[in-house]
C-alpha positions, 0 to 999 in steps of 0.5 A: 569260162567267161573271164573278163580282163582289166589292168591293175593300177596303183593299188598294190595286190596285197592291199586287195587280199582281204583274206590275209588280213582276215586270217591275220597272216602277218601275225602267223608269219612271225611263227611260221611261213611254211618253210621246209614244206613241199606242196604239190600242185596237181593242175595245169602247170606252174609258171616259175617265172611269175614274179611272185613265184620266183625261187619257189617252184621246183622241177616236177612232172608233166603228164600232159600229152606230147602234143601239149607244148612245154612241160610242168613249168608251162601253164597252159591256162593260168590256173595252176600258177594261181593255185601256187600263188595262193599257197606260196606267193612272195609279193615280189612283183612290182618291187614288193607290191605283188600278191602273197600266198598264205604260206610264202615260205613253202616250195611248190612241186608242179605236176601238170595234167592234161586238159579235158580235150586231151584225155579219154574221160574214162582215163581221168582217174588213172591220171590223178592216180599217177600224179598223186603217187608221183607227188608222194614219192617226190617228198610232197607233204601236202598235195593240192588238187584244185580240180575235179572230174574223176570217178570212184575208181579203185586205182584212185582209192589205192593211190590215195592210200599209198600217198597217206602211207607215204606221209602226205596229206591230200586236199581237193576241191569239191566243185563249183556247180552247186547253183546248177546241179548238186553232185559229188565229185572226185577225187574230193569224195575219195576216202582219205582225201580232204574235200574243201568247200568255199565260203565268202566274206559272210563266212557262209558257203558260197552259192557255187560251192558244192555240198554233201558228204564229201565236204570235210572242211571249208576255207575262203573262196571268193574275190581272191587276188593271187599271182597267176597268168595275165599281163601283170601276172595277177588274177582275181577269181573265185571258187573251191579251187582257191579254198583248197589252196588256202587249206593246203597252205594252212597245213604247210604252216602247221607242218613247218612249225611241227616238222616231226608231226605225221600227216594224221597229226597235222590234220587232227590239229586242223580239225581240232582248231577249226571254226565249227558250224554254228548250228550245233552239229559236229559237221554239216554238208555245207562246210564239213567240220568248219573253216580252217583256222591256222592261226589258232592251230599255231597258237594253241594246237592242243594234243595232236593225238596218235601218229598213225590214226587217220582222223576223218571217218571215211577212210575206215568206213570205206574199208568195211564192205558192209558200208555203202560207198559215198553216193554220187548225188545229194538232194537239193538244199538251200544254197544260201541259207538265212542272211542274218545280221551283217554286224553279228556275222562279222563278230561271230559268223552267226547264221541259220540253216546249217550253212553258217560257221564260226571263224573266230578272229577272222573278222568281217571279211573272209572270202577267197577266190579262185575257181576251179577251171574247166581245163584239166578234167573239168577242173572245177569250172573257174570263175575268173572275174578280172585279170589285173 
């Protein structure tokens, strides 16, 4: 994992959360905080005693083996707590100097998974399937999976379909190894799951973020500060895990304001208000349909459309036997694209090569970070740089 640790000093965690400033979080919180929405965090456990998460974490489910000490409230790696912090952190640490989540009013349903050395690799899909079904049955409207490492298994596809039919939305990280190998991972590539890529402050795909047909949307995923493990309960990380948490929190904000909408309508509004690729394409393999913009979705959501029609094409396509499934690998592509002018990027997020995106109102910075982690099922290898 290659992490380094430093202690935080006088500067508050919130002042380091550039992504919240870029996304105009305080402005959004006047409209919605995610109150009334349960977000399941399928991960390494969530610590309810973290100062920024007190009062936000529910009782959940532990799927780790009996040999693993504790339960769903015992985070054996710190990753799950970090994801929960990015979603629902309250900033309470240090008398209000802690880290905030994008949807601080949401509740977290922790679902703890085994680590890679605790489960047969061929059984990974079964664990994901059980966790997804449990989350859906437990009232989680949003299911966050900041992990990868599964396979294109029928039982996983069925579990996703079950959760969608129960009214849930599922977001999953696409992985962090694009600078080493280009491949498609699951459950992000499972039909009905929203695959999330990471962008940096320059509003372009982060070099580590996997790309391909499994990418549906993107969100900040570099240099993120959030509540998690460590001496002070704060971490600084990067990865598609973080981006997935931000996408999940965005859905919670929208759903909180429009509690009568279905999962299909919430996702459709997210797609309709997204910061689309600047290359003119409807989508590309780097950032999918674009970067999530919950502020725009809250201000002017437009027509949410039909309640019972899933808005992404993969679910319907997968039901057709004449259409081949998503590939397991994609050709190598340029990982960085043209750099472009920094000032222009701050104003309009321009770039070429299909890797740039327009995120109106985001400003010069938008990087969110918190990597997957090699813990449960090759959890999108975490890129932690500092634990404050």
